[in-house]
C-alpha positions in Angstrom: -2.7 16.7 68.3 -3.9 20.3 67.8 -0.5 21.9 68.0 0.6 19.3 64.9 -2.2 20.8 63.0 -1.0 24.0 63.6 2.3 23.8 62.6 1.4 21.6 59.4 -1.2 24.6 58.8 1.4 27.3 59.2 4.4 25.3 56.9 1.7 25.1 54.0 0.8 28.6 54.2 4.6 29.7 54.4 4.8 27.4 51.2 2.0 28.6 49.6 3.1 32.3 50.4 7.0 31.4 48.7 5.7 29.8 46.0 3.3 32.9 45.2 5.9 35.4 46.1 8.0 33.5 44.0 6.0 33.7 40.8 5.0 37.3 41.6 8.9 38.1 41.1 9.3 35.6 38.4 6.4 37.4 36.3 7.7 40.7 36.9 11.4 39.7 35.6 12.6 40.6 32.2 14.2 37.2 30.8 15.5 39.2 27.6 18.4 40.2 30.1 19.8 36.7 30.0 19.8 36.6 26.1 23.6 37.4 26.2 24.6 35.2 28.8 22.8 32.5 27.1 24.3 33.3 23.6 27.7 33.2 25.2 27.5 30.0 26.6 26.3 28.5 23.9 29.5 30.0 22.1 31.5 28.5 24.6 29.9 25.1 24.1 29.7 24.8 20.1 32.2 27.5 18.7 28.9 29.0 17.0 26.6 32.2 17.4 23.3 31.8 19.2 21.2 34.7 18.0 17.6 35.1 19.8 16.0 37.8 17.9 12.8 37.9 19.5 11.7 37.8 23.1 12.2 35.2 25.6 9.0 35.0 27.5 8.2 32.8 30.7 4.5 32.2 31.4 4.5 31.1 35.3 1.6 28.6 36.2 1.0 25.2 37.3 2.1 24.4 33.7 4.9 26.8 33.0 5.4 27.8 29.6 8.7 29.0 27.6 8.3 30.4 24.4 11.5 32.1 22.5 11.0 33.5 19.0 13.3 34.3 16.1 16.3 31.9 17.3 18.9 30.9 14.6 22.7 29.0 15.1 25.2 30.1 12.6 26.9 27.4 10.2 30.4 26.2 9.8 32.9 28.9 8.4 32.9 26.8 5.4 29.3 26.3 5.0 27.0 27.2 2.0 24.6 29.3 4.3 25.0 31.6 7.0 22.9 29.3 9.1 22.6 25.9 10.3 19.3 26.0 12.2 16.7 28.8 11.9 13.6 28.7 14.0 10.6 31.3 13.9 9.2 30.2 17.2 10.0 27.5 19.9 8.0 26.9 23.0 7.9 24.4 25.8 5.1 23.7 28.5 6.1 22.2 31.5 4.6 20.5 34.7 5.2 23.0 37.8 5.2 20.1 40.9 7.6 17.3 39.5 9.9 20.6 38.6 9.9 21.8 42.1 11.4 18.1 43.2 14.2 18.5 40.6 12.2 16.6 37.8 11.5 17.8 34.3 8.3 16.6 32.7 7.4 18.3 29.6 3.6 18.6 28.7 4.6 19.9 25.1 7.0 21.1 22.6 6.1 23.2 19.6 8.4 24.3 16.6 7.1 26.4 14.2 8.9 26.4 10.7 12.4 25.1 11.7 14.6 25.4 8.9 17.8 22.8 9.3 20.6 22.6 7.1 23.2 19.6 7.4 26.0 19.6 5.2 29.6 17.9 4.7 32.3 19.5 2.9 34.5 18.1 -0.1 36.7 15.8 2.7 33.0 14.3 3.9 33.2 16.6 7.4 29.9 17.7 8.6 28.7 20.8 9.7 27.4 19.4 12.7 31.1 19.0 14.0 30.9 21.7 16.8 33.7 23.0 19.3 37.2 22.4 20.0 38.8 18.9 20.2 39.4 20.0 24.2 36.0 20.8 24.7 34.8 17.3 23.3 37.4 16.0 25.8 35.9 17.7 28.7 32.4 17.1 28.2 33.3 13.2 27.5 35.1 13.2 30.9 32.6 14.8 32.8 29.6 13.3 31.5 27.9 10.6 32.9 24.2 9.0 32.4 22.3 11.3 31.3 18.3 10.9 32.3 16.3 12.5 29.4 13.2 14.2 30.2 9.9 13.1 30.3 7.8 14.5 27.2 4.0 14.0 26.6 3.9 15.5 22.9 6.3 17.1 20.4 4.8 19.2 17.9 6.4 20.4 14.4 5.0 22.4 11.8 6.3 23.8 8.6 9.5 22.2 8.7 12.4 21.9 6.2 15.5 19.8 6.6 18.0 19.7 3.9 21.2 17.3 3.8 23.8 18.6 1.1 26.4 16.1 0.2 29.8 18.4 -0.4 31.2 15.1 -1.9 28.7 14.1 -4.4 27.3 17.4 -5.1 24.1 16.1 -4.1 20.6 17.6 -2.0 18.1 15.5 -0.1 15.3 17.4 0.9 12.7 16.7 3.5 9.5 19.1 4.0 7.4 18.3 7.4 4.1 20.0 6.9 2.9 18.4 10.1 4.8 16.3 12.5 3.3 14.8 16.2 4.4 12.2 18.6 2.0 12.1 21.5 1.4 9.9 24.9 -1.2 10.4 27.3 1.2 9.7 30.1 4.6 8.1 29.7 3.6 4.4 30.3 0.8 5.0 27.3 1.4 4.2 23.8 3.4 7.0 21.8 1.3 7.7 18.8 3.2 9.3 15.6 1.8 11.3 12.8 4.1 12.5 9.8 2.8 14.8 6.9 5.2 16.1 4.4 7.4 15.6 1.4 10.5 13.9 0.8 12.4 15.4 -2.3 9.2 17.1 -3.4 7.2 13.6 -3.1 4.3 13.5 -0.4 5.1 10.7 2.2 2.8 10.1 5.1 3.6 8.1 8.5 1.0 7.1 11.3 1.0 4.3 14.2 2.3 3.7 17.4 5.8 3.1 18.5 5.9 1.9 22.3 5.9 4.4 25.1 8.0 7.4 26.0 9.2 5.5 29.0 10.0 2.3 27.2 12.2 4.4 24.6 14.0 6.3 27.0 14.9 3.4 29.1 15.7 0.9 25.9 13.0 -1.6 27.0 10.9 -3.4 24.6 8.6 -1.5 22.2 5.5 -2.7 20.4 5.8 -1.1 16.8 2.5 -0.6 14.8 3.5 2.1 11.7 2.1 2.6 8.2 4.0 4.3 5.5 2.7 5.9 2.6 4.7 7.2 -0.4 4.5 7.7 -3.9 1.6 5.0 -4.4 3.3 2.6 -2.1 1.7 1.1 1.1 3.8 -0.1 3.4 3.2 -1.7 7.1 5.6 -2.7 10.1 4.4 -4.4 12.7 6.0 -6.3 16.1 8.3 -5.9 18.9 11.8 -4.4 19.0 13.3 -5.8 22.6 16.3 -3.4 22.6 15.5 -0.5 20.4 18.6 1.6 21.6 20.7 -1.3 19.9 18.6 -2.2 17.4 18.5 -5.8 18.8 15.5 -8.5 19.7 13.7 -7.9 16.7 10.7 -9.5 15.7 8.7 -7.4 12.7 6.5 -8.5 10.4 6.8 -6.5 6.9 4.4 -5.7 4.1 3.9 -3.2 1.0 1.9 -3.4 -2.1 2.0 -1.0 -4.9 0.7 -0.4 -8.4 4.0 0.8 -9.4 7.0 -0.2 -7.2 9.7 1.5 -9.3 8.1 5.1 -8.5 9.9 4.7 -5.2 12.9 5.7 -7.2 11.3 9.1 -7.8 12.5 9.5 -3.9 16.0 9.5 -5.1 15.5 12.0 -8.0 15.4 9.2 -10.5 12.2 8.4 -12.9 11.9 4.7 -14.0 9.3 2.8 -16.0 6.7 0.6 -14.7 7.2 -2.4 -12.2 4.0 -3.9 -10.9 1.5 -4.3 -9.8 3.9 -5.3 -6.8 3.0 -7.2 -3.2 5.7 -8.3 -0.4 5.7 -9.8 2.7 8.3 -11.2 5.1 9.4 -11.0 8.6 12.3 -9.7 10.5 14.3 -11.3 13.2 17.8 -11.4 15.0 19.7 -13.5 17.1 23.2 -13.0 18.7 25.2 -11.7 15.6 22.9 -12.4 12.8 19.6 -11.1 11.1 17.1 -12.9 9.1 14.5 -12.0 6.6 12.0 -15.2 6.5 9.0 -16.1 4.5 9.8 -13.5 1.8 7.3 -13.7 -0.5 7.4 -11.0 -3.6 4.7 -11.3 -6.5 5.4 -8.7 -9.5 2.8 -8.8 -12.1 2.5 -12.6 -13.0 6.3 -13.4 -11.6 6.8 -14.5 -7.9 9.7 -14.9 -5.8 10.1 -16.3 -2.2 12.6 -17.7 0.6 14.8 -16.8 2.8 18.1 -14.6 3.4 20.3 -14.4 6.3 23.2 -12.4 7.4 25.3 -13.6 10.3 27.9 -10.8 11.5 30.0 -12.9 14.0 33.1 -13.3 11.8 35.3 -10.6 10.3 33.5 -11.2 7.0 30.2 -11.2 7.1 28.5 -14.1 5.6 24.9 -13.9 3.7 22.9 -17.1 2.5 20.3 -16.6 0.2 17.6 -19.4 -0.5 15.5 -18.1 -3.3 12.6 -20.0 -5.2 9.9 -18.9 -8.2 7.1 -20.7 -9.8 7.1 -18.3 -12.7 9.8 -15.5 -13.3 10.2 -13.1 -15.8 12.5 -10.5 -16.3 10.5 -8.2 -18.5 7.9 -7.8 -15.9 10.5 -7.0 -13.1 12.3 -4.8 -15.2 10.9 -1.3 -15.6 8.9 -0.6 -18.5 8.3 2.5 -20.2 4.6 3.4 -21.0 5.7 4.9 -24.2 8.3 4.1 -26.3 11.8 6.3 -25.3 13.6 7.5 -28.1 16.8 6.1 -28.0 19.8 8.3 -27.2 22.1 8.8 -30.0 25.0 6.8 -29.7 28.6 8.0 -29.5 30.4 7.0 -32.6 32.9 4.5 -31.9 36.6 5.3 -33.0 39.2 3.2 -34.5 41.5 3.7 -30.8 38.8 3.0 -28.7 39.0 -0.3 -26.4 36.2 -2.5 -25.5 38.1 -4.5 -22.7 38.7 -2.2 -19.6 42.7 -2.4 -18.8 42.1 -1.4 -15.1 42.7 -4.0 -12.2 39.8 -6.3 -11.3 37.9 -5.2 -8.4 38.5 -8.7 -6.8 38.9 -7.2 -3.2 34.8 -6.7 -3.1 34.7 -10.6 -3.7 36.9 -11.0 -0.4 34.5 -8.3 1.4 31.6 -10.9 2.3 31.2 -14.7 1.9 27.8 -16.0 0.5 26.0 -19.3 -0.6 22.9 -18.5 -2.9 20.7 -20.7 -4.3 18.0 -19.9 -6.7 15.4 -22.5 -8.3 12.5 -21.5 -11.1 10.1 -23.9 -12.3 9.6 -21.5 -15.4 11.9 -18.6 -16.1 11.2 -16.2 -19.1 14.2 -14.7 -20.2 13.3 -12.2 -23.3 11.1 -14.2 -25.8 12.4 -17.7 -24.5 10.6 -19.8 -21.8 13.4 -21.7 -19.7 12.2 -24.6 -17.6 13.9 -26.0 -13.9 16.0 -23.2 -13.7 18.9 -23.9 -10.7 21.7 -21.3 -10.1 24.0 -22.4 -7.0 26.8 -19.9 -6.3 29.2 -20.0 -3.7 31.7 -17.3 -2.6 34.2 -17.6 0.0 37.6 -15.7 0.4 37.1 -14.1 -3.0 36.9 -17.0 -4.8 33.3 -17.6 -6.7 31.9 -21.1 -7.9 28.6 -21.4 -9.8 26.5 -24.2 -11.2 23.8 -23.3 -13.7 21.3 -25.5 -15.3 18.1 -24.9 -17.2 15.6 -26.9 -19.6 15.0 -25.3 -23.0 12.4 -26.6 -25.7 13.2 -30.2 -24.6 17.1 -30.0 -24.3 19.0 -29.0 -21.3 22.0 -26.8 -20.6 24.2 -27.2 -17.5 27.9 -26.2 -16.5 29.9 -24.3 -14.0 31.4 -20.7 -14.2 34.0 -20.1 -11.3 36.2 -17.3 -11.1 39.1 -17.2 -8.4 39.7 -13.6 -7.5 41.5 -14.5 -3.9 44.5 -12.6 -5.7 45.8 -11.4 -9.1 46.2 -12.3 -11.6 42.4 -14.2 -11.2 41.3 -17.1 -13.0 38.4 -17.7 -14.8 36.9 -21.3 -15.7 34.0 -21.9 -17.6 32.6 -25.3 -18.7 29.0 -25.2 -20.3 27.2 -27.7 -22.5 23.8 -27.6 -24.0 22.1 -30.6 -25.6 19.2 -30.4 -27.9 17.9 -27.2 -26.9 14.6 -26.4 -28.9 14.7 -22.5 -29.7 11.5 -22.7 -31.8 9.8 -25.0 -28.6 10.9 -22.5 -26.1 9.7 -19.7 -28.1 6.2 -21.5 -28.5 6.1 -22.2 -24.8 6.0 -18.3 -24.5 3.5 -17.8 -26.9 5.6 -16.9 -29.9 4.9 -19.0 -33.1 6.0 -16.7 -35.8 10.1 -16.5 -35.2 11.5 -19.8 -35.2 10.3 -23.2 -35.9 12.6 -26.2 -35.1 16.4 -25.2 -34.9 17.4 -28.0 -32.2 20.6 -26.7 -31.1 24.0 -28.2 -29.2 26.4 -25.8 -27.3 29.9 -26.2 -25.9 31.8 -23.8 -24.1 35.0 -24.7 -22.5 37.3 -21.5 -21.7 40.3 -20.8 -19.3 41.7 -17.2 -18.5 43.8 -15.6 -16.3 44.5 -12.0 -15.8 44.9 -9.0 -13.7 42.2 -7.0 -15.7 39.6 -8.1 -18.5 41.6 -7.2 -21.2 44.3 -9.7 -19.4 41.6 -12.4 -19.3 40.5 -11.7 -22.8 44.2 -11.9 -24.2 44.8 -15.3 -22.4 41.6 -16.9 -23.0 42.1 -20.8 -24.2 39.4 -23.2 -25.3 36.6 -23.7 -27.6 33.2 -22.2 -28.2 30.8 -24.2 -30.5 27.1 -23.3 -31.4 25.8 -25.9 -33.6 22.0 -25.2 -34.8 19.9 -27.7 -36.4 17.2 -27.6 -39.4 14.3 -25.5 -38.9 12.7 -22.1 -40.5 13.6 -18.9 -39.3 11.2 -15.2 -40.3 13.0 -13.6 -42.8 12.6 -10.4 -40.6 14.6 -11.5 -38.0 17.3 -13.7 -39.7 19.7 -11.5 -38.1 19.1 -13.5 -35.2 21.7 -16.0 -37.1 24.2 -13.1 -37.6 23.9 -12.9 -41.5 22.1 -9.9 -41.6 24.8 -8.2 -43.2 25.3 -10.7 -45.4 21.6 -11.1 -46.2 21.5 -7.1 -47.3 24.5 -7.2 -49.6 23.0 -10.4 -51.2 19.7 -9.0 -51.6 21.0 -5.6 -52.9 23.6 -7.6 -55.3 21.0 -10.4 -56.5 17.8 -8.8 -58.3 16.7 -12.2 -59.0 16.6 -13.7 -55.5 13.0 -14.4 -54.5 11.3 -12.8 -51.4 9.8 -15.2 -48.8 8.2 -14.9 -45.4 10.4 -17.7 -44.1 14.0 -18.7 -44.5 14.4 -22.6 -44.6 17.4 -23.0 -42.4 19.5 -26.1 -43.0 22.3 -25.3 -40.1 24.4 -23.1 -38.6 27.4 -23.7 -36.7 30.2 -21.0 -35.2 33.0 -23.3 -33.7 35.9 -20.9 -32.8 39.2 -22.2 -30.7 41.0 -19.7 -28.8 44.7 -19.9 -28.1 46.2 -17.1 -26.0 43.1 -15.0 -27.1 43.6 -15.6 -30.8 40.6 -17.7 -33.0 42.7 -18.3 -36.3 39.7 -20.3 -38.3 39.1 -21.6 -41.8 35.5 -22.0 -42.9 34.1 -22.9 -39.3 31.4 -20.3 -39.2 28.7 -21.6 -41.4 25.0 -20.8 -42.2 23.2 -22.9 -44.8 19.4 -22.0 -46.0 17.7 -23.5 -48.9 18.9 -20.5 -51.4 22.4 -19.7 -50.1 25.8 -20.8 -48.4 27.3 -18.4 -46.0 31.0 -19.3 -44.7 33.2 -17.5 -43.1 37.5 -17.4 -42.3 39.4 -15.3 -40.6 41.2 -14.3 -37.4 39.9 -12.5 -34.2 42.7 -11.2 -31.9 41.2 -10.7 -28.7 44.5 -9.4 -27.1 45.3 -6.9 -29.8 40.9 -6.3 -30.0 41.4 -6.6 -33.8 39.7 -8.9 -36.2 40.3 -9.6 -40.2 37.6 -12.0 -41.1 35.8 -12.5 -44.7 32.3 -13.6 -45.3 31.8 -15.7 -48.5 27.9 -16.2 -49.8 27.5 -18.9 -52.1 23.8 -19.3 -54.2 23.0 -22.9 -53.3 21.2 -25.4 -55.6 18.6 -23.8 -58.4 19.0 -20.6 -56.6 22.6 -20.3 -58.1 20.9 -20.3 -61.4 18.4 -17.2 -60.7 21.0 -14.7 -58.9 24.8 -13.9 -58.7 27.0 -17.2 -59.4 29.3 -18.5 -56.5 32.3 -16.6 -58.1 30.7 -13.4 -58.6 29.9 -13.3 -54.6 33.2 -14.4 -53.3 35.3 -12.7 -51.2 32.7 -9.9 -51.5 32.4 -9.3 -47.9 35.4 -8.6 -45.4 35.4 -7.2 -42.2 38.4 -6.0 -40.1 40.0 -3.4 -38.0 39.5 -2.7 -34.2 36.5 -4.4 -32.6 35.3 -1.5 -31.5 34.9 0.0 -34.5 35.8 -2.7 -37.6 35.4 -1.5 -41.3 33.3 -3.3 -43.4 34.3 -3.6 -47.3 33.2 -5.1 -50.6 36.3 -6.6 -52.4 36.4 -4.5 -55.5 37.2 -7.5 -57.9 34.1 -9.6 -56.8 31.7 -6.4 -56.9 32.9 -5.3 -60.3 32.3 -8.9 -61.8 29.0 -9.3 -60.3 28.0 -6.2 -62.0 29.3 -7.0 -64.8 27.6 -10.6 -64.5 24.2 -9.3 -64.0 24.7 -6.8 -66.9 25.4 -9.9 -69.2 22.3 -11.7 -67.9 20.2 -8.8 -68.6 21.8 -8.8 -72.1 21.7 -12.7 -72.4 18.2 -13.4 -71.0 20.1 -15.0 -67.9 22.1 -17.4 -69.8 26.1 -16.2 -68.7 24.6 -16.5 -65.1 23.4 -20.3 -66.2 26.8 -20.7 -67.8 29.0 -19.5 -65.0 26.6 -21.0 -62.5 27.5 -24.5 -63.5 31.3 -24.0 -63.2 30.7 -22.5 -59.8 28.7 -25.9 -58.4 31.7 -27.8 -59.2 33.8 -25.4 -56.3 31.2 -24.8 -54.0 30.8 -26.5 -50.7 27.8 -28.6 -50.3 27.9 -29.3 -46.7 29.6 -26.3 -45.1 28.4 -26.9 -41.7 30.1 -30.4 -41.7 33.3 -28.5 -42.8 32.5 -26.1 -39.9 32.4 -28.7 -37.2 35.7 -30.8 -38.7 33.4 -33.7 -40.1 34.9 -33.1 -43.6 37.7 -31.1 -45.2 37.2 -27.8 -47.1 36.9 -27.9 -50.9 40.3 -26.4 -52.3 40.4 -23.4 -53.5 41.9 -22.9 -57.0 45.4 -21.1 -57.3 45.8 -17.0 -57.7 46.4 -17.5 -61.4 43.4 -19.6 -62.2 41.0 -17.8 -60.0 41.9 -14.6 -61.9 42.2 -16.2 -65.2 38.6 -17.6 -64.5 37.4 -14.2 -63.4 38.5 -12.7 -66.7 36.6 -15.5 -68.5 33.5 -15.1 -66.5 33.7 -11.3 -66.8 33.0 -12.0 -70.7 29.2 -13.5 -71.0 29.7 -14.4 -74.7 33.1 -16.1 -73.5 31.3 -17.8 -70.5 28.9 -19.2 -72.7 31.3 -20.9 -75.4 33.3 -22.5 -72.3 30.0 -23.9 -70.9 29.6 -25.5 -74.7 33.0 -26.9 -74.3 34.5 -24.8 -76.8 37.6 -22.7 -76.1 37.6 -18.9 -76.8 
């Protein structure tokens, strides 16, 4: 027994002696002599130049430390900067005992002022692609399972990371003021801390992410992270069973912000305000699918909730969306500026400009995914109008999209379908929509707007079909009917342009100095009834507006294929108004709109304008008697029910022949003759 103790004691002394001697020898060695060999090996492996400008120091102890200063790695030859990586100082502290048994256990890694540039060239090749193809093949063939070293703590200070996209010409920068990842041991929770900036905006991340051992082995990790960026606070909690594969997700997400739109600033874009914002959901996965369940989003007073599922089992991904809202307002969820932004000057449209693109329809995008989308809303605010019981069901499969849509509006209903078959070109468009008793005024009142429209029950019918390889071809092949029939009501005179007659109103007010100003314009009816035949609407008085003072009718041709129009707009005084302003024949054919859709020309008929001016002059000279005289004649020719004419319920009144009309024009230009005619005496 004593001999065994003697042998063990002797071996211990020898081992200690060898270690002490080894430490003494290593501590006397100048490791800088190996910098050239290290650089040579790096060059052979990467094809890049590794430069160690400072000293390479090794501190031998029970916790050996390695420190290198002034390290840089050259960039690709085509790179925008000479260096891909520059580090002021790199240090690593290891544990000696595991090292003696061939295991690497790093207590701490420290990086001071690392400057890293990742970039791509115009073809998309990254500067991180190093070495030659043969080198890569050799490494692939010889590499086996790699055991990562155990690391207790990583600390990075004053780091700068830039990604430069050579194809888009855009830079993304991340500045790390402080970053730490530490764990008491490899099986203890990994604590994370990040403080820095993304594109000059402060970002902070803190929390725990599994254990170092779980991350190295790819086993389940617990997640508890908090993120703060540009006024948004977000949290992620739960577990990831297979972190290296991104599978086995069971995570809870939440976020809140006073202005969620500020997240766009991270991408270098400034938008208006959207918020306050709150969101919560869970993320899970199965074999080939991912699910966002229990989604709950609240923006100001708007809300949306439901589930989203993505299935990747087949070649074409399948997405299912099922969402609902109690109340949803587009004004609340779209960015709103605190200050009225100055409108950018609009480019002046030229006569040769086209509105409908002739480029091929991007139908391949419709075939890239299959989807079923369902959305319902109890109350939906669209601009100033309040909609109820909104229902949209959209299906997309193999490039064929079908959509069933419906909503209530002011006591009426709107429903129908919009189908688009983009499975192959030419594509087919099919629209069939019907609106019954849509209460425009009641809808506005439900949204608290009482001074715009009163009444105005509306009927709509849109039944259109088209076929084409582009938007231009679809428009050129358009067939079917568009009908808008607005009933009796009152419209605030400031917003009379809502009925599309602002131009006529302006001209009438300018040419009619006797017209009375009213806060509200009583509307008897408005009809737009156009039938398209291969993109052409050739109509006769099928657009009409009738107020208490004026009838406005329109006839002409709209050619969507050629993107041309030639229409006339005819205003006629109605009732007693005919005796107080310009008579009907004085306004007839006064407005004509023709030319390309992108820049139509608006003109005033020379004969009608001259006659109107002479009529006004005569009215002043005769105290209005001439207007009364010609007005009585025009009442005989005026259409008393232009909306019925537009709807096809009655034939339009016959126009006088050109000679007779011209003769009447000549007579009406003479106020004395007009008065004699009124009295039954021929001039």
